Every structure is written in structure tokens, then in C-alpha cells.
N, C-alpha and C positions, 0 to 999 in steps of 0.2 A: 374941150381943146386936149390940153395932155391927161395924160392920164398916169397923176403924180406917183405913185407906187412904183412906177420904171426910172424916175430919175436916180435916185441913190445906188449908183454900182454894189455898196455892202449891203442895202437892207435885199434887192435883186439877189444875193451870193445868196442868201439870206431863207431865202424857199423856194428859188429855181430850182426844177428837174428836169434833167433833158438829157437830152445825146451828145458827143464833139459831135459837129460839122466833116469830121475823116471817116465817122462811121456810115455816110450817106453812098448814095452811089448816085448820078446826075444818067438816066437810061436819053440816053436822044433819042430815041424809037420812039418812044413817048411822051418826050416833053416835061417829064418828071423826077424830083428827089428821091430815090427811092429807100428802102433800109430792108436789107433781103432782097425779097424778089417781089413786095408790095410798097406802096405810093406812100410815104410819109407825114401822117400827121402828131405833132407833139410841135414841143421847144425845141432849138439847137444853138448847143451852148458855141464861142468859137472862144480860146483861152488865149492869154499871153504866155511866150516862152513861162514868168514867171510864176505861171497857176489863176492868175487874177485874172475876171472874169475879163472878155473884149467887144464882147456884143452876144443878145441872144437874139433869134428871129422864129416865130410861130409860123408854127407850116398846116395845114391840110390839105389830104390827097396830092400832096409832095410839090406843091405848091407853095409861096412864103401867100400867108394868112392869119391875118392879125397883126400885133408891135413886131416892129423889129426897133431894136435900141443900141448903138456902141455906145463904149465911153474910151475915153484917153488914157494911156497908161499909168499916170498920177490918181487916175478915178473920174474924173470929170466930164461930166457930160459932151457929147462928139453928135447922136443924130439921136432924132425919135421920128420915123418912121411907120403911120399905119400901112395895112397891105389889106388888098382884095385879089381873091383870085388869084393873085402873082404879078400883079396891080398897084399902083396907089388910090387907095382912098380914103383918104380921112389928111389928120393931118403928117408936115413932113416940115421937122424944126430940123437945123443946127449951127451951132456953136462951134468958136474958136475955145481953142486952150483953156485959154482969160476967162473963158464965161461969159464970156458974148453972144449973145444973140446972132449968130449972119444973114439967116433965111429962115424965113417960116412959109407957106402952101399949103392949101388945098386943093387936094383932088376927090374928083369923082368919078369912080371907074376907069381912072387915069389918064383921066381928065384936070387941069389944072385947072380951079373954080378962080377968075378974078374975082 
């Protein structure tokens, strides 16, 4: 299920290394996010205006691949998603700002599992 190391924003901030999303460019000709001239692989970091981590997304070969997780401004978890080759592949969970789980689904190669 959910990899617990991703739930706490403060914990993730203590070890995560990555590039700011603004440093990537989407290349519509190849359909990939690139850093410079090469498809990007690594962690992409989104931050709130106050500098706190807003979201992290893992990329491989220019597409979302791995965990994507986001937090509300107060640090509460907002979403957790597992991606494979740019589509949902694993758990997708969303929480309300008060911490109540609002949705939970599992995907395999972009298709929701019943």
C-alpha cells in the first residue's frame, strides 16, 4: 500500500533532492519533460511561496514514473499517487485538508482496478 516515508512533508524535506519544476521544459515534439536537451529523470519539487514543499514527483525518461505526493500549506497530506510510464500504476489516494481520506483507488497501466 502507501509507502509511509512519503506521508510526512517534514520528513521528506529532510532527505529529498531534486530540481524545481520551473527548471524543466516540456518538449511537445517528443512529449517529454526535459532538463536541457535530455529527457529528465529524477525528483521534481514544487514549493509554496513560503518555500515549503508543496509536491514531489518522480520522473524517468521525461515522464512521471514512481511516487507523486503533495501536501496542503499546513503540511497535511493532500495526495499520494504511484505512476508508471506517465500513467497511474499503483495507489492513488486523496485526503481532505482535515486529514480525512476522500478517495482511494488502485491502477494498473492507467486502468482503474475494481
